[in-house]
Legacy VTK file of the C-alpha trace (Angstrom):
# vtk DataFile Version 3.0
C-alpha trace
ASCII
DATASET POLYDATA
POINTS 215 float
-4.165 -27.962 62.791
-7.644 -26.514 63.348
-10.250 -27.241 60.684
-10.849 -23.509 60.030
-7.164 -22.928 59.173
-7.152 -25.927 56.823
-10.160 -24.610 54.934
-8.572 -21.154 54.705
-5.340 -22.524 53.202
-7.306 -24.666 50.742
-9.260 -21.613 49.622
-6.090 -19.557 49.075
-4.508 -22.426 47.097
-7.580 -22.784 44.884
-7.648 -19.032 44.247
-3.943 -18.918 43.303
-4.360 -21.980 41.064
-7.285 -20.330 39.278
-5.333 -17.128 38.702
-2.395 -19.115 37.340
-4.548 -21.090 34.930
-6.283 -17.907 33.837
-2.943 -16.265 33.143
-1.776 -19.279 31.145
-4.852 -18.948 28.950
-3.735 -15.473 27.837
-0.240 -16.487 26.760
0.919 -16.133 23.124
0.665 -19.329 21.082
2.193 -18.505 17.684
5.791 -19.773 17.704
6.754 -18.729 14.182
8.674 -15.609 13.249
6.407 -14.645 10.375
3.819 -12.017 11.212
0.195 -13.107 11.280
-0.894 -9.475 10.913
-0.521 -8.908 7.181
-1.926 -6.037 5.089
-5.219 -6.723 3.347
-5.913 -4.965 0.036
-9.513 -4.108 -0.839
-10.766 -2.808 -4.180
-13.748 -0.541 -4.737
-15.235 0.326 -8.134
-16.850 3.717 -8.739
-18.831 4.295 -11.923
-20.139 7.252 -13.911
-22.333 6.886 -17.001
-22.045 9.645 -19.603
-23.824 10.154 -22.895
-21.836 9.403 -26.042
-22.578 9.813 -29.720
-21.022 8.854 -33.033
-18.429 11.595 -32.605
-17.496 10.625 -29.077
-18.389 12.570 -25.935
-19.726 16.107 -26.051
-18.007 18.979 -24.278
-20.601 19.214 -21.443
-20.234 15.478 -20.779
-16.471 15.818 -20.780
-16.835 18.549 -18.160
-18.904 16.131 -16.075
-16.171 13.514 -16.257
-13.484 16.087 -15.451
-15.446 17.337 -12.419
-16.002 13.756 -11.272
-12.289 13.003 -11.457
-11.544 16.098 -9.368
-14.239 15.240 -6.827
-12.851 11.702 -6.531
-9.316 13.090 -6.141
-7.982 10.906 -8.938
-4.387 10.034 -8.049
-1.551 7.584 -8.494
-2.613 4.014 -7.821
-6.131 4.488 -9.206
-7.219 2.646 -12.315
-9.541 4.100 -14.927
-11.290 2.039 -17.585
-14.320 2.481 -19.807
-17.161 0.083 -20.540
-18.387 1.029 -23.981
-20.635 -1.393 -25.889
-19.996 0.560 -29.108
-16.194 0.428 -28.686
-15.925 4.061 -29.780
-12.343 5.160 -30.269
-13.306 8.833 -30.034
-14.937 8.327 -26.627
-11.919 6.422 -25.359
-9.538 9.145 -26.559
-11.603 11.864 -24.860
-11.730 10.084 -21.496
-8.091 9.093 -21.825
-7.128 12.730 -22.267
-9.089 13.742 -19.166
-7.480 10.984 -17.090
-4.068 11.911 -18.472
-4.336 15.323 -16.826
-4.036 13.471 -13.511
-1.205 11.242 -14.722
-3.441 8.186 -15.184
-3.494 5.936 -18.243
-6.596 4.057 -19.327
-6.623 0.339 -18.593
-7.439 -2.282 -21.168
-10.748 -3.880 -20.250
-13.160 -2.763 -17.562
-14.037 -4.668 -14.379
-17.505 -6.128 -13.993
-19.935 -3.637 -12.464
-23.581 -3.809 -11.493
-26.316 -3.074 -14.022
-26.196 -2.587 -17.763
-24.750 0.227 -19.794
-27.693 1.821 -21.552
-27.459 2.357 -25.323
-25.865 5.676 -26.138
-23.895 5.743 -22.887
-20.336 5.037 -21.876
-19.494 3.908 -18.355
-16.352 5.276 -16.760
-15.042 2.909 -14.060
-12.608 4.120 -11.411
-11.013 1.338 -9.365
-9.398 2.350 -6.091
-7.504 0.045 -3.754
-6.915 0.536 -0.047
-4.655 -1.384 2.317
-5.146 -1.987 6.035
-4.113 -4.473 8.711
-7.167 -5.972 10.458
-7.233 -6.754 14.197
-4.434 -4.315 14.977
-3.391 -3.425 17.567
-3.845 -6.843 19.157
-3.524 -7.034 22.954
-5.231 -10.399 23.375
-2.251 -11.905 25.238
-2.730 -10.567 28.761
-0.167 -12.744 30.507
3.481 -11.933 31.134
4.334 -15.639 31.045
5.437 -17.118 27.744
6.000 -20.848 28.175
5.592 -21.380 24.412
8.412 -18.981 23.510
5.922 -17.437 21.084
5.678 -14.016 19.473
3.165 -11.458 20.662
-0.247 -11.433 18.934
0.488 -7.838 17.968
3.792 -8.743 16.336
4.001 -7.037 12.932
1.133 -4.598 13.529
3.380 -1.564 13.640
5.588 -2.125 10.595
2.852 -3.624 8.405
0.383 -0.937 9.464
2.856 1.795 8.512
3.606 0.041 5.229
-0.104 -0.176 4.381
-0.610 3.496 5.249
2.389 4.869 3.341
2.493 2.768 0.172
1.542 4.826 -2.865
-0.094 1.984 -4.769
-1.675 -0.701 -2.546
-1.721 -3.063 -5.547
2.060 -3.349 -5.168
1.474 -5.316 -1.959
-0.136 -8.037 -4.075
2.202 -7.943 -7.045
5.187 -5.653 -7.377
6.024 -3.570 -10.416
7.588 -5.481 -13.277
10.703 -4.262 -15.034
11.092 -4.027 -18.778
13.862 -6.617 -18.761
16.084 -4.296 -20.779
19.404 -3.028 -19.485
21.160 -0.136 -21.175
24.857 -0.753 -20.531
25.948 2.770 -21.400
23.556 4.194 -18.838
24.025 1.640 -16.064
27.828 2.011 -16.067
27.931 5.797 -16.424
28.453 6.442 -12.708
31.145 3.754 -12.460
33.045 5.124 -15.468
32.851 8.633 -14.073
34.351 7.426 -10.802
37.143 5.533 -12.569
38.036 8.361 -14.961
38.226 10.975 -12.230
41.809 12.145 -11.739
43.207 11.722 -8.218
43.111 14.910 -6.209
46.810 14.730 -5.383
48.009 14.097 -8.927
49.147 17.687 -9.457
51.123 17.853 -6.251
50.491 19.936 -3.198
49.487 23.530 -3.629
51.999 25.906 -2.069
50.203 28.639 -0.179
51.251 32.174 -0.983
53.018 33.999 1.795
53.322 37.712 2.136
55.721 39.745 4.163
54.465 41.755 7.043
55.669 45.053 8.196
LINES 1 216
215 0 1 2 3 4 5 6 7 8 9 10 11 12 13 14 15 16 17 18 19 20 21 22 23 24 25 26 27 28 29 30 31 32 33 34 35 36 37 38 39 40 41 42 43 44 45 46 47 48 49 50 51 52 53 54 55 56 57 58 59 60 61 62 63 64 65 66 67 68 69 70 71 72 73 74 75 76 77 78 79 80 81 82 83 84 85 86 87 88 89 90 91 92 93 94 95 96 97 98 99 100 101 102 103 104 105 106 107 108 109 110 111 112 113 114 115 116 117 118 119 120 121 122 123 124 125 126 127 128 129 130 131 132 133 134 135 136 137 138 139 140 141 142 143 144 145 146 147 148 149 150 151 152 153 154 155 156 157 158 159 160 161 162 163 164 165 166 167 168 169 170 171 172 173 174 175 176 177 178 179 180 181 182 183 184 185 186 187 188 189 190 191 192 193 194 195 196 197 198 199 200 201 202 203 204 205 206 207 208 209 210 211 212 213 214
């Protein structure tokens, strides 16, 4: 065989080998069935300091808090707490009533926030959680070969991304809602008893349709 042909075949073989190795480098590697793309919950604290006196919070300051809640679009899943060095019950009741208009109950204890609460002030803390799935979509596996029998790097991005976007309270992704542990038997069996007590439809016999004579 001529030397030129030998060199040409060697070059084609080296090129194909390089493409094959490059494709192998983009194959999936995770062989488990659990999704690596899990929702991540992040919390952000928003604060508003309002003036408070011995009698609680004045009407203008209450209007400030009410306007702030509306501007922040206070909604289900948000947490509202107050940081009051004086532990004023009147101030807590006033802010609790404003938060209650949005269906939110005050939390016991306030998270740690930056700075100090100045004397004569009460700090309203709004904690909001958001959920997202980082690194999604993930198209890092660029090879059609899957010698590892592994799942795609983007496995779980769709369902977990939709779950993170649609869940009403992102905190439920960390810890679900707890039940009261009480079961009311009369209420839990009401539907079953209604089904059992219902008389069968054919108990009264078949209904004879009325017939009329025609001319």
